N, CA, C and O atoms as a Tinker XYZ file with bonds, in Angstrom:
   484  protein
     1  N     11.509000   -4.111000   11.206000    73     2
     2  CA    11.075000   -3.312000   10.094000    64     1     3
     3  C     10.012000   -2.316000   10.553000    63     2     4     5
     4  O      9.135000   -2.653000   11.348000    81     3
     5  N     10.097000   -1.128000   10.059000    73     3     6
     6  CA     9.094000   -0.109000   10.335000    64     5     7
     7  C      8.170000   -0.004000    9.113000    63     6     8     9
     8  O      8.630000    0.013000    7.972000    81     7
     9  N      6.882000    0.063000    9.373000    73     7    10
    10  CA     5.928000    0.162000    8.264000    64     9    11
    11  C      6.151000    1.468000    7.517000    63    10    12    13
    12  O      6.296000    2.529000    8.124000    81    11
    13  N      6.177000    1.378000    6.205000    73    11    14
    14  CA     6.423000    2.521000    5.342000    64    13    15
    15  C      5.214000    2.695000    4.427000    63    14    16    17
    16  O      4.979000    1.880000    3.535000    81    15
    17  N      4.450000    3.762000    4.655000    73    15    18
    18  CA     3.230000    3.975000    3.882000    64    17    19
    19  C      3.522000    4.242000    2.408000    63    18    20    21
    20  O      2.676000    3.965000    1.558000    81    19
    21  N      4.699000    4.773000    2.090000    73    19    22
    22  CA     5.073000    4.979000    0.672000    64    21    23
    23  C      5.150000    3.638000   -0.051000    63    22    24    25
    24  O      4.673000    3.500000   -1.177000    81    23
    25  N      5.760000    2.646000    0.613000    73    23    26
    26  CA     5.865000    1.320000    0.004000    64    25    27
    27  C      4.489000    0.681000   -0.115000    63    26    28    29
    28  O      4.178000    0.065000   -1.135000    81    27
    29  N      3.669000    0.821000    0.909000    73    27    30
    30  CA     2.300000    0.284000    0.855000    64    29    31
    31  C      1.554000    0.880000   -0.338000    63    30    32    33
    32  O      0.932000    0.149000   -1.109000    81    31
    33  N      1.614000    2.183000   -0.488000    73    31    34
    34  CA     0.917000    2.863000   -1.593000    64    33    35
    35  C      1.482000    2.402000   -2.933000    63    34    36    37
    36  O      0.725000    2.134000   -3.866000    81    35
    37  N      2.802000    2.307000   -3.031000    73    35    38
    38  CA     3.430000    1.884000   -4.275000    64    37    39
    39  C      2.996000    0.473000   -4.671000    63    38    40    41
    40  O      2.713000    0.209000   -5.839000    81    39
    41  N      2.946000   -0.425000   -3.696000    73    39    42
    42  CA     2.518000   -1.802000   -3.985000    64    41    43
    43  C      1.082000   -1.813000   -4.490000    63    42    44    45
    44  O      0.785000   -2.456000   -5.497000    81    43
    45  N      0.186000   -1.106000   -3.800000    73    43    46
    46  CA    -1.222000   -1.098000   -4.213000    64    45    47
    47  C     -1.397000   -0.513000   -5.615000    63    46    48    49
    48  O     -2.167000   -1.044000   -6.415000    81    47
    49  N     -0.695000    0.563000   -5.914000    73    47    50
    50  CA    -0.791000    1.171000   -7.242000    64    49    51
    51  C     -0.272000    0.209000   -8.302000    63    50    52    53
    52  O     -0.875000    0.063000   -9.365000    81    51
    53  N      0.846000   -0.445000   -8.011000    73    51    54
    54  CA     1.424000   -1.376000   -8.980000    64    53    55
    55  C      0.512000   -2.583000   -9.204000    63    54    56    57
    56  O      0.356000   -3.040000  -10.337000    81    55
    57  N     -0.086000   -3.096000   -8.141000    73    55    58
    58  CA    -1.000000   -4.228000   -8.273000    64    57    59
    59  C     -2.205000   -3.822000   -9.106000    63    58    60    61
    60  O     -2.628000   -4.567000   -9.990000    81    59
    61  N     -2.758000   -2.656000   -8.832000    73    59    62
    62  CA    -3.920000   -2.200000   -9.600000    64    61    63
    63  C     -3.579000   -2.073000  -11.082000    63    62    64    65
    64  O     -4.366000   -2.488000  -11.933000    81    63
    65  N     -2.437000   -1.514000  -11.394000    73    63    66
    66  CA    -2.077000   -1.322000  -12.802000    64    65    67
    67  C     -1.755000   -2.644000  -13.488000    63    66    68    69
    68  O     -1.769000   -2.723000  -14.716000    81    67
    69  N     -1.468000   -3.673000  -12.713000    73    67    70
    70  CA    -1.134000   -4.974000  -13.272000    64    69    71
    71  C     -2.338000   -5.899000  -13.388000    63    70    72    73
    72  O     -2.247000   -6.932000  -14.050000    81    71
    73  N     -3.450000   -5.563000  -12.773000    73    71    74
    74  CA    -4.580000   -6.493000  -12.718000    64    73    75
    75  C     -5.074000   -6.934000  -14.085000    63    74    76    77
    76  O     -5.588000   -8.043000  -14.229000    81    75
    77  N     -4.925000   -6.087000  -15.084000    73    75    78
    78  CA    -5.324000   -6.486000  -16.428000    64    77    79
    79  C     -4.252000   -7.366000  -17.066000    63    78    80    81
    80  O     -4.475000   -7.954000  -18.124000    81    79
    81  N     -3.090000   -7.455000  -16.422000    73    79    82
    82  CA    -1.982000   -8.257000  -16.926000    64    81    83
    83  C     -2.257000   -9.742000  -16.794000    63    82    84    85
    84  O     -3.201000  -10.165000  -16.128000    81    83
    85  N     -1.423000  -10.508000  -17.434000    73    83    86
    86  CA    -1.655000  -11.951000  -17.462000    64    85    87
    87  C     -0.898000  -12.701000  -16.376000    63    86    88    89
    88  O     -1.151000  -13.887000  -16.165000    81    87
    89  N      0.032000  -12.035000  -15.676000    73    87    90
    90  CA     0.801000  -12.753000  -14.664000    64    89    91
    91  C      0.767000  -12.012000  -13.326000    63    90    92    93
    92  O      0.709000  -10.783000  -13.292000    81    91
    93  N      0.802000  -12.760000  -12.236000    73    91    94
    94  CA     0.841000  -12.137000  -10.910000    64    93    95
    95  C      2.145000  -11.370000  -10.697000    63    94    96    97
    96  O      3.147000  -11.640000  -11.360000    81    95
    97  N      2.125000  -10.424000   -9.779000    73    95    98
    98  CA     3.340000   -9.706000   -9.413000    64    97    99
    99  C      4.156000  -10.551000   -8.444000    63    98   100   101
   100  O      3.608000  -11.230000   -7.576000    81    99
   101  N      5.478000  -10.496000   -8.609000    73    99   102
   102  CA     6.389000  -11.250000   -7.764000    64   101   103
   103  C      7.540000  -10.357000   -7.334000    63   102   104   105
   104  O      7.589000   -9.183000   -7.702000    81   103
   105  N      8.466000  -10.907000   -6.556000    73   103   106
   106  CA     9.622000  -10.152000   -6.076000    64   105   107
   107  C     10.297000   -9.353000   -7.183000    63   106   108   109
   108  O     10.636000   -8.184000   -7.000000    81   107
   109  N     10.485000   -9.982000   -8.315000    73   107   110
   110  CA    11.248000   -9.349000   -9.403000    64   109   111
   111  C     10.559000   -8.111000   -9.983000    63   110   112   113
   112  O     11.172000   -7.364000  -10.745000    81   111
   113  N      9.300000   -7.892000   -9.633000    73   111   114
   114  CA     8.555000   -6.757000  -10.172000    64   113   115
   115  C      8.712000   -5.482000   -9.341000    63   114   116   117
   116  O      8.111000   -4.454000   -9.651000    81   115
   117  N      9.518000   -5.558000   -8.289000    73   115   118
   118  CA     9.730000   -4.413000   -7.411000    64   117   119
   119  C     11.218000   -4.080000   -7.357000    63   118   120   121
   120  O     12.044000   -4.895000   -7.768000    81   119
   121  N     11.573000   -2.896000   -6.858000    73   119   122
   122  CA    12.977000   -2.455000   -6.894000    64   121   123
   123  C     13.953000   -3.454000   -6.248000    63   122   124   125
   124  O     13.729000   -3.931000   -5.135000    81   123
   125  N     15.029000   -3.753000   -6.968000    73   123   126
   126  CA    16.026000   -4.711000   -6.484000    64   125   127
   127  C     16.623000   -4.310000   -5.144000    63   126   128   129
   128  O     16.827000   -5.157000   -4.275000    81   127
   129  N     16.901000   -3.034000   -4.975000    73   127   130
   130  CA    17.568000   -2.588000   -3.750000    64   129   131
   131  C     16.630000   -2.559000   -2.537000    63   130   132   133
   132  O     17.077000   -2.327000   -1.413000    81   131
   133  N     15.337000   -2.792000   -2.762000    73   131   134
   134  CA    14.364000   -2.780000   -1.653000    64   133   135
   135  C     13.573000   -4.088000   -1.566000    63   134   136   137
   136  O     12.470000   -4.105000   -1.020000    81   135
   137  N     14.123000   -5.177000   -2.096000    73   135   138
   138  CA    13.405000   -6.464000   -2.120000    64   137   139
   139  C     12.937000   -6.891000   -0.735000    63   138   140   141
   140  O     11.798000   -7.328000   -0.572000    81   139
   141  N     13.817000   -6.765000    0.275000    73   139   142
   142  CA    13.444000   -7.186000    1.627000    64   141   143
   143  C     12.297000   -6.338000    2.153000    63   142   144   145
   144  O     11.314000   -6.875000    2.665000    81   143
   145  N     12.409000   -5.012000    2.033000    73   143   146
   146  CA    11.368000   -4.114000    2.529000    64   145   147
   147  C     10.033000   -4.372000    1.822000    63   146   148   149
   148  O      8.982000   -4.406000    2.462000    81   147
   149  N     10.083000   -4.552000    0.510000    73   147   150
   150  CA     8.847000   -4.802000   -0.227000    64   149   151
   151  C      8.239000   -6.146000    0.177000    63   150   152   153
   152  O      7.023000   -6.239000    0.345000    81   151
   153  N      9.057000   -7.183000    0.335000    73   151   154
   154  CA     8.494000   -8.487000    0.703000    64   153   155
   155  C      7.863000   -8.430000    2.097000    63   154   156   157
   156  O      6.832000   -9.060000    2.332000    81   155
   157  N      8.468000   -7.687000    3.018000    73   155   158
   158  CA     7.888000   -7.538000    4.353000    64   157   159
   159  C      6.559000   -6.776000    4.288000    63   158   160   161
   160  O      5.615000   -7.111000    5.004000    81   159
   161  N      6.487000   -5.773000    3.447000    73   159   162
   162  CA     5.244000   -5.006000    3.304000    64   161   163
   163  C      4.173000   -5.809000    2.579000    63   162   164   165
   164  O      2.990000   -5.692000    2.898000    81   163
   165  N      4.571000   -6.614000    1.622000    73   163   166
   166  CA     3.614000   -7.507000    0.961000    64   165   167
   167  C      3.022000   -8.454000    2.001000    63   166   168   169
   168  O      1.820000   -8.721000    1.992000    81   167
   169  N      3.860000   -8.956000    2.885000    73   167   170
   170  CA     3.366000   -9.855000    3.932000    64   169   171
   171  C      2.326000   -9.161000    4.812000    63   170   172   173
   172  O      1.284000   -9.748000    5.105000    81   171
   173  N      2.587000   -7.930000    5.236000    73   171   174
   174  CA     1.601000   -7.260000    6.093000    64   173   175
   175  C      0.348000   -6.874000    5.309000    63   174   176   177
   176  O     -0.735000   -6.789000    5.889000    81   175
   177  N      0.476000   -6.640000    4.004000    73   175   178
   178  CA    -0.716000   -6.370000    3.188000    64   177   179
   179  C     -1.581000   -7.620000    3.056000    63   178   180   181
   180  O     -2.808000   -7.525000    3.034000    81   179
   181  N     -0.949000   -8.792000    2.969000    73   179   182
   182  CA    -1.713000  -10.045000    2.996000    64   181   183
   183  C     -2.386000  -10.214000    4.352000    63   182   184   185
   184  O     -3.564000  -10.567000    4.416000    81   183
   185  N     -1.653000   -9.965000    5.441000    73   183   186
   186  CA    -2.217000  -10.103000    6.785000    64   185   187
   187  C     -3.406000   -9.171000    6.990000    63   186   188   189
   188  O     -4.378000   -9.537000    7.652000    81   187
   189  N     -3.331000   -7.972000    6.427000    73   187   190
   190  CA    -4.420000   -7.004000    6.556000    64   189   191
   191  C     -5.548000   -7.261000    5.562000    63   190   192   193
   192  O     -6.556000   -6.554000    5.552000    81   191
   193  N     -5.365000   -8.274000    4.734000    73   191   194
   194  CA    -6.359000   -8.640000    3.715000    64   193   195
   195  C     -6.631000   -7.491000    2.738000    63   194   196   197
   196  O     -7.775000   -7.234000    2.364000    81   195
   197  N     -5.555000   -6.808000    2.334000    73   195   198
   198  CA    -5.662000   -5.712000    1.369000    64   197   199
   199  C     -5.304000   -6.156000   -0.039000    63   198   200   201
   200  O     -5.676000   -5.499000   -1.011000    81   199
   201  N     -4.581000   -7.271000   -0.154000    73   199   202
   202  CA    -4.230000   -7.820000   -1.464000    64   201   203
   203  C     -4.565000   -9.306000   -1.499000    63   202   204   205
   204  O     -4.727000   -9.953000   -0.465000    81   203
   205  N     -4.664000   -9.832000   -2.734000    73   203   206
   206  CA    -4.970000  -11.252000   -2.953000    64   205   207
   207  C     -3.761000  -11.928000   -3.585000    63   206   208   209
   208  O     -2.971000  -11.291000   -4.281000    81   207
   209  N     -3.629000  -13.215000   -3.335000    73   207   210
   210  CA    -2.545000  -13.982000   -3.926000    64   209   211
   211  C     -1.997000  -14.979000   -2.921000    63   210   212   213
   212  O     -2.726000  -15.490000   -2.071000    81   211
   213  N     -0.702000  -15.248000   -3.031000    73   211   214
   214  CA    -0.053000  -16.223000   -2.161000    64   213   215
   215  C      1.251000  -15.679000   -1.626000    63   214   216   217
   216  O      1.992000  -14.990000   -2.325000    81   215
   217  N      1.516000  -15.998000   -0.384000    73   215   218
   218  CA     2.782000  -15.673000    0.266000    64   217   219
   219  C      3.438000  -16.999000    0.596000    63   218   220   221
   220  O      2.822000  -17.868000    1.213000    81   219
   221  N      4.687000  -17.156000    0.186000    73   219   222
   222  CA     5.396000  -18.408000    0.394000    64   221   223
   223  C      6.384000  -18.242000    1.540000    63   222   224   225
   224  O      7.100000  -17.243000    1.607000    81   223
   225  N      6.424000  -19.200000    2.425000    73   223   226
   226  CA     7.300000  -19.145000    3.592000    64   225   227
   227  C      8.676000  -19.679000    3.232000    63   226   228   229
   228  O      8.969000  -20.860000    3.420000    81   227
   229  N      9.513000  -18.795000    2.713000    73   227   230
   230  CA    10.879000  -19.157000    2.365000    64   229   231
   231  C     11.724000  -19.257000    3.625000    63   230   232   233
   232  O     11.387000  -18.667000    4.652000    81   231
   233  N     12.811000  -19.995000    3.550000    73   231   234
   234  CA    13.689000  -20.148000    4.701000    64   233   235
   235  C     14.501000  -18.895000    4.972000    63   234   236   237
   236  O     14.884000  -18.642000    6.114000    81   235
   237  N     14.770000  -18.111000    3.941000    73   235   238
   238  CA    15.538000  -16.882000    4.146000    64   237   239
   239  C     14.873000  -15.737000    3.386000    63   238   240   241
   240  O     14.231000  -15.954000    2.358000    81   239
   241  N     15.031000  -14.524000    3.896000    73   239   242
   242  CA    14.422000  -13.374000    3.221000    64   241   243
   243  C     15.156000  -13.054000    1.918000    63   242   244   245
   244  O     16.309000  -13.453000    1.758000    81   243
   245  N     14.531000  -12.360000    1.004000    73   243   246
   246  CA    13.142000  -11.904000    1.097000    64   245   247
   247  C     12.165000  -13.031000    0.786000    63   246   248   249
   248  O     12.482000  -13.956000    0.039000    81   247
   249  N     10.987000  -12.941000    1.363000    73   247   250
   250  CA     9.945000  -13.931000    1.117000    64   249   251
   251  C      9.487000  -13.850000   -0.334000    63   250   252   253
   252  O      9.549000  -12.793000   -0.962000    81   251
   253  N      9.034000  -14.969000   -0.847000    73   251   254
   254  CA     8.471000  -15.001000   -2.201000    64   253   255
   255  C      6.963000  -14.834000   -2.102000    63   254   256   257
   256  O      6.350000  -15.207000   -1.102000    81   255
   257  N      6.382000  -14.278000   -3.132000    73   255   258
   258  CA     4.944000  -14.056000   -3.146000    64   257   259
   259  C      4.452000  -13.970000   -4.578000    63   258   260   261
   260  O      5.225000  -13.809000   -5.523000    81   259
   261  N      3.152000  -14.082000   -4.704000    73   259   262
   262  CA     2.473000  -13.969000   -5.986000    64   261   263
   263  C      1.205000  -13.156000   -5.725000    63   262   264   265
   264  O      0.260000  -13.653000   -5.112000    81   263
   265  N      1.186000  -11.908000   -6.191000    73   263   266
   266  CA     0.042000  -11.027000   -5.930000    64   265   267
   267  C     -0.851000  -11.019000   -7.169000    63   266   268   269
   268  O     -0.403000  -10.693000   -8.268000    81   267
   269  N     -2.117000  -11.383000   -6.977000    73   267   270
   270  CA    -3.040000  -11.476000   -8.106000    64   269   271
   271  C     -4.066000  -10.348000   -8.161000    63   270   272   273
   272  O     -4.731000  -10.173000   -9.182000    81   271
   273  N     -4.208000   -9.580000   -7.079000    73   271   274
   274  CA    -5.192000   -8.508000   -7.105000    64   273   275
   275  C     -5.312000   -7.790000   -5.779000    63   274   276   277
   276  O     -4.572000   -8.052000   -4.831000    81   275
   277  N     -6.265000   -6.879000   -5.743000    73   275   278
   278  CA    -6.539000   -6.072000   -4.555000    64   277   279
   279  C     -7.923000   -6.447000   -4.040000    63   278   280   281
   280  O     -8.840000   -6.694000   -4.823000    81   279
   281  N     -8.067000   -6.487000   -2.738000    73   279   282
   282  CA    -9.370000   -6.768000   -2.132000    64   281   283
   283  C    -10.211000   -5.485000   -2.083000    63   282   284   285
   284  O     -9.734000   -4.398000   -2.409000    81   283
   285  N    -11.454000   -5.639000   -1.673000    73   283   286
   286  CA   -12.334000   -4.478000   -1.512000    64   285   287
   287  C    -11.706000   -3.469000   -0.556000    63   286   288   289
   288  O    -11.650000   -2.277000   -0.856000    81   287
   289  N    -11.235000   -3.947000    0.595000    73   287   290
   290  CA   -10.611000   -3.051000    1.583000    64   289   291
   291  C     -9.349000   -2.403000    1.027000    63   290   292   293
   292  O     -9.055000   -1.245000    1.323000    81   291
   293  N     -8.609000   -3.151000    0.223000    73   291   294
   294  CA    -7.422000   -2.593000   -0.415000    64   293   295
   295  C     -7.777000   -1.437000   -1.335000    63   294   296   297
   296  O     -7.084000   -0.420000   -1.371000    81   295
   297  N     -8.869000   -1.607000   -2.082000    73   295   298
   298  CA    -9.330000   -0.522000   -2.952000    64   297   299
   299  C     -9.825000    0.670000   -2.152000    63   298   300   301
   300  O     -9.638000    1.815000   -2.564000    81   299
   301  N    -10.454000    0.413000   -1.015000    73   299   302
   302  CA   -10.913000    1.510000   -0.164000    64   301   303
   303  C     -9.723000    2.375000    0.272000    63   302   304   305
   304  O     -9.795000    3.604000    0.246000    81   303
   305  N     -8.637000    1.721000    0.668000    73   303   306
   306  CA    -7.437000    2.464000    1.045000    64   305   307
   307  C     -6.829000    3.162000   -0.166000    63   306   308   309
   308  O     -6.517000    4.351000   -0.104000    81   307
   309  N     -6.661000    2.437000   -1.258000    73   307   310
   310  CA    -6.043000    3.025000   -2.447000    64   309   311
   311  C     -6.847000    4.209000   -2.963000    63   310   312   313
   312  O     -6.266000    5.226000   -3.343000    81   311
   313  N     -8.157000    4.100000   -2.983000    73   311   314
   314  CA    -8.981000    5.222000   -3.444000    64   313   315
   315  C     -8.775000    6.453000   -2.569000    63   314   316   317
   316  O     -8.851000    7.583000   -3.051000    81   315
   317  N     -8.514000    6.233000   -1.288000    73   315   318
   318  CA    -8.304000    7.363000   -0.374000    64   317   319
   319  C     -6.949000    8.025000   -0.581000    63   318   320   321
   320  O     -6.818000    9.232000   -0.374000    81   319
   321  N     -5.931000    7.253000   -0.988000    73   319   322
   322  CA    -4.568000    7.805000   -1.057000    64   321   323
   323  C     -3.986000    7.862000   -2.467000    63   322   324   325
   324  O     -2.813000    8.197000   -2.628000    81   323
   325  N     -4.765000    7.548000   -3.473000    73   323   326
   326  CA    -4.255000    7.512000   -4.855000    64   325   327
   327  C     -3.843000    8.890000   -5.366000    63   326   328   329
   328  O     -2.775000    9.038000   -5.960000    81   327
   329  N     -4.686000    9.903000   -5.137000    73   327   330
   330  CA    -4.419000   11.252000   -5.634000    64   329   331
   331  C     -3.140000   11.792000   -5.006000    63   330   332   333
   332  O     -2.990000   11.792000   -3.785000    81   331
   333  N     -2.214000   12.254000   -5.853000    73   331   334
   334  CA    -0.900000   12.707000   -5.382000    64   333   335
   335  C     -1.006000   13.893000   -4.415000    63   334   336   337
   336  O     -0.284000   13.945000   -3.419000    81   335
   337  N     -1.898000   14.840000   -4.703000    73   335   338
   338  CA    -2.065000   16.003000   -3.826000    64   337   339
   339  C     -2.579000   15.575000   -2.458000    63   338   340   341
   340  O     -2.060000   16.011000   -1.431000    81   339
   341  N     -3.577000   14.737000   -2.445000    73   339   342
   342  CA    -4.142000   14.249000   -1.187000    64   341   343
   343  C     -3.106000   13.426000   -0.432000    63   342   344   345
   344  O     -2.980000   13.543000    0.787000    81   343
   345  N     -2.372000   12.601000   -1.152000    73   343   346
   346  CA    -1.348000   11.776000   -0.524000    64   345   347
   347  C     -0.278000   12.651000    0.130000    63   346   348   349
   348  O      0.117000   12.405000    1.270000    81   347
   349  N      0.187000   13.665000   -0.587000    73   347   350
   350  CA     1.224000   14.536000   -0.030000    64   349   351
   351  C      0.738000   15.290000    1.202000    63   350   352   353
   352  O      1.478000   15.432000    2.176000    81   351
   353  N     -0.497000   15.772000    1.165000    73   351   354
   354  CA    -1.045000   16.461000    2.335000    64   353   355
   355  C     -1.169000   15.505000    3.519000    63   354   356   357
   356  O     -0.864000   15.871000    4.654000    81   355
   357  N     -1.615000   14.293000    3.251000    73   355   358
   358  CA    -1.765000   13.287000    4.299000    64   357   359
   359  C     -0.412000   12.958000    4.918000    63   358   360   361
   360  O     -0.268000   12.945000    6.141000    81   359
   361  N      0.577000   12.693000    4.068000    73   359   362
   362  CA     1.930000   12.382000    4.555000    64   361   363
   363  C      2.498000   13.516000    5.383000    63   362   364   365
   364  O      3.069000   13.291000    6.450000    81   363
   365  N      2.338000   14.744000    4.885000    73   363   366
   366  CA     2.897000   15.900000    5.589000    64   365   367
   367  C      2.250000   16.111000    6.948000    63   366   368   369
   368  O      2.936000   16.439000    7.916000    81   367
   369  N      0.945000   15.927000    7.031000    73   367   370
   370  CA     0.262000   16.069000    8.314000    64   369   371
   371  C      0.787000   15.045000    9.314000    63   370   372   373
   372  O      1.046000   15.371000   10.473000    81   371
   373  N      0.940000   13.814000    8.857000    73   371   374
   374  CA     1.434000   12.756000    9.739000    64   373   375
   375  C      2.878000   13.053000   10.151000    63   374   376   377
   376  O      3.233000   12.927000   11.323000    81   375
   377  N      3.698000   13.443000    9.192000    73   375   378
   378  CA     5.100000   13.757000    9.483000    64   377   379
   379  C      5.206000   14.916000   10.466000    63   378   380   381
   380  O      5.974000   14.854000   11.427000    81   379
   381  N      4.433000   15.974000   10.224000    73   379   382
   382  CA     4.464000   17.147000   11.100000    64   381   383
   383  C      3.976000   16.834000   12.507000    63   382   384   385
   384  O      4.389000   17.488000   13.465000    81   383
   385  N      3.109000   15.849000   12.642000    73   383   386
   386  CA     2.589000   15.493000   13.963000    64   385   387
   387  C      3.634000   14.753000   14.791000    63   386   388   389
   388  O      3.545000   14.712000   16.019000    81   387
   389  N      4.623000   14.169000   14.119000    73   387   390
   390  CA     5.676000   13.449000   14.824000    64   389   391
   391  C      5.235000   12.122000   15.393000    63   390   392   393
   392  O      5.882000   11.586000   16.292000    81   391
   393  N      4.147000   11.587000   14.885000    73   391   394
   394  CA     3.650000   10.311000   15.390000    64   393   395
   395  C      3.379000    9.373000   14.227000    63   394   396   397
   396  O      3.395000    9.787000   13.068000    81   395
   397  N      3.134000    8.125000   14.538000    73   395   398
   398  CA     2.757000    7.178000   13.496000    64   397   399
   399  C      1.251000    6.955000   13.575000    63   398   400   401
   400  O      0.631000    7.174000   14.615000    81   399
   401  N      0.682000    6.523000   12.474000    73   399   402
   402  CA    -0.761000    6.295000   12.436000    64   401   403
   403  C     -1.044000    4.903000   11.887000    63   402   404   405
   404  O     -0.238000    4.318000   11.163000    81   403
   405  N     -2.193000    4.402000   12.251000    73   403   406
   406  CA    -2.640000    3.121000   11.743000    64   405   407
   407  C     -3.400000    3.279000   10.439000    63   406   408   409
   408  O     -3.620000    4.387000    9.949000    81   407
   409  N     -3.783000    2.166000    9.906000    73   407   410
   410  CA    -4.477000    2.115000    8.622000    64   409   411
   411  C     -5.748000    2.951000    8.614000    63   410   412   413
   412  O     -5.955000    3.757000    7.707000    81   411
   413  N     -6.594000    2.767000    9.611000    73   411   414
   414  CA    -7.874000    3.463000    9.633000    64   413   415
   415  C     -7.709000    4.972000    9.720000    63   414   416   417
   416  O     -8.396000    5.715000    9.019000    81   415
   417  N     -6.796000    5.433000   10.583000    73   415   418
   418  CA    -6.588000    6.873000   10.722000    64   417   419
   419  C     -5.985000    7.467000    9.452000    63   418   420   421
   420  O     -6.378000    8.556000    9.034000    81   419
   421  N     -5.038000    6.767000    8.836000    73   419   422
   422  CA    -4.458000    7.228000    7.570000    64   421   423
   423  C     -5.557000    7.419000    6.533000    63   422   424   425
   424  O     -5.607000    8.436000    5.841000    81   423
   425  N     -6.426000    6.437000    6.438000    73   423   426
   426  CA    -7.522000    6.493000    5.472000    64   425   427
   427  C     -8.469000    7.651000    5.789000    63   426   428   429
   428  O     -8.907000    8.356000    4.880000    81   427
   429  N     -8.787000    7.850000    7.060000    73   427   430
   430  CA    -9.694000    8.940000    7.456000    64   429   431
   431  C     -9.097000   10.311000    7.149000    63   430   432   433
   432  O     -9.805000   11.209000    6.692000    81   431
   433  N     -7.803000   10.475000    7.396000    73   431   434
   434  CA    -7.139000   11.751000    7.088000    64   433   435
   435  C     -7.222000   12.022000    5.584000    63   434   436   437
   436  O     -7.564000   13.127000    5.163000    81   435
   437  N     -6.907000   11.010000    4.786000    73   435   438
   438  CA    -6.947000   11.170000    3.326000    64   437   439
   439  C     -8.364000   11.466000    2.846000    63   438   440   441
   440  O     -8.558000   12.285000    1.948000    81   439
   441  N     -9.345000   10.810000    3.435000    73   439   442
   442  CA   -10.745000   11.056000    3.046000    64   441   443
   443  C    -11.144000   12.489000    3.392000    63   442   444   445
   444  O    -11.846000   13.142000    2.619000    81   443
   445  N    -10.701000   12.977000    4.541000    73   443   446
   446  CA   -10.998000   14.374000    4.907000    64   445   447
   447  C    -10.400000   15.345000    3.889000    63   446   448   449
   448  O    -11.055000   16.310000    3.496000    81   447
   449  N     -9.166000   15.096000    3.461000    73   447   450
   450  CA    -8.557000   15.951000    2.429000    64   449   451
   451  C     -9.313000   15.835000    1.101000    63   450   452   453
   452  O     -9.439000   16.813000    0.365000    81   451
   453  N     -9.811000   14.641000    0.804000    73   451   454
   454  CA   -10.608000   14.458000   -0.424000    64   453   455
   455  C    -11.881000   15.274000   -0.363000    63   454   456   457
   456  O    -12.278000   15.892000   -1.351000    81   455
   457  N    -12.525000   15.278000    0.798000    73   455   458
   458  CA   -13.747000   16.069000    0.963000    64   457   459
   459  C    -13.450000   17.552000    0.754000    63   458   460   461
   460  O    -14.212000   18.257000    0.093000    81   459
   461  N    -12.327000   18.025000    1.329000    73   459   462
   462  CA   -11.929000   19.425000    1.136000    64   461   463
   463  C    -11.714000   19.730000   -0.338000    63   462   464   465
   464  O    -12.151000   20.767000   -0.836000    81   463
   465  N    -11.043000   18.827000   -1.027000    73   463   466
   466  CA   -10.760000   19.003000   -2.448000    64   465   467
   467  C    -12.055000   19.066000   -3.264000    63   466   468   469
   468  O    -12.146000   19.790000   -4.255000    81   467
   469  N    -13.036000   18.306000   -2.834000    73   467   470
   470  CA   -14.329000   18.279000   -3.537000    64   469   471
   471  C    -15.273000   19.386000   -3.093000    63   470   472   473
   472  O    -16.368000   19.534000   -3.636000    81   471
   473  N    -14.842000   20.165000   -2.100000    73   471   474
   474  CA   -15.648000   21.278000   -1.636000    64   473   475
   475  C    -16.736000   20.892000   -0.661000    63   474   476   477
   476  O    -17.676000   21.654000   -0.434000    81   475
   477  N    -16.610000   19.698000   -0.080000    73   475   478
   478  CA   -17.598000   19.240000    0.896000    64   477   479
   479  C    -17.052000   19.289000    2.291000    63   478   480   481
   480  O    -15.903000   19.671000    2.511000    81   479
   481  N    -17.877000   18.903000    3.231000    73   479   482
   482  CA   -17.403000   18.814000    4.606000    64   481   483
   483  C    -17.872000   17.559000    5.267000    63   482   484
   484  O    -17.563000   17.322000    6.434000    81   483
């Protein structure tokens, strides 16, 4: 599986919008045709300590999980990439570079675009 930042962003946004809800997010709360991809990304978000909840080790994919919230670090990332304009600029820069980036660099690029948007440097 290749990490997909669109799926990461979608999961974080969905978790944030659900936090006031009464039930954790599970497999059924994400697109049926992408269950495997979403479960793999949920697993790496747990490993990166960006979301809270439980990941269950099923014998066959997709893995089951119960997401109850976002961690401080998860919010730091989401705050950097939430704005659609900033997100699109960040994605395009990465795509145009022809390389992949890690979490920290993605966040730094988005923060730089946020500073530009706010008129700072």
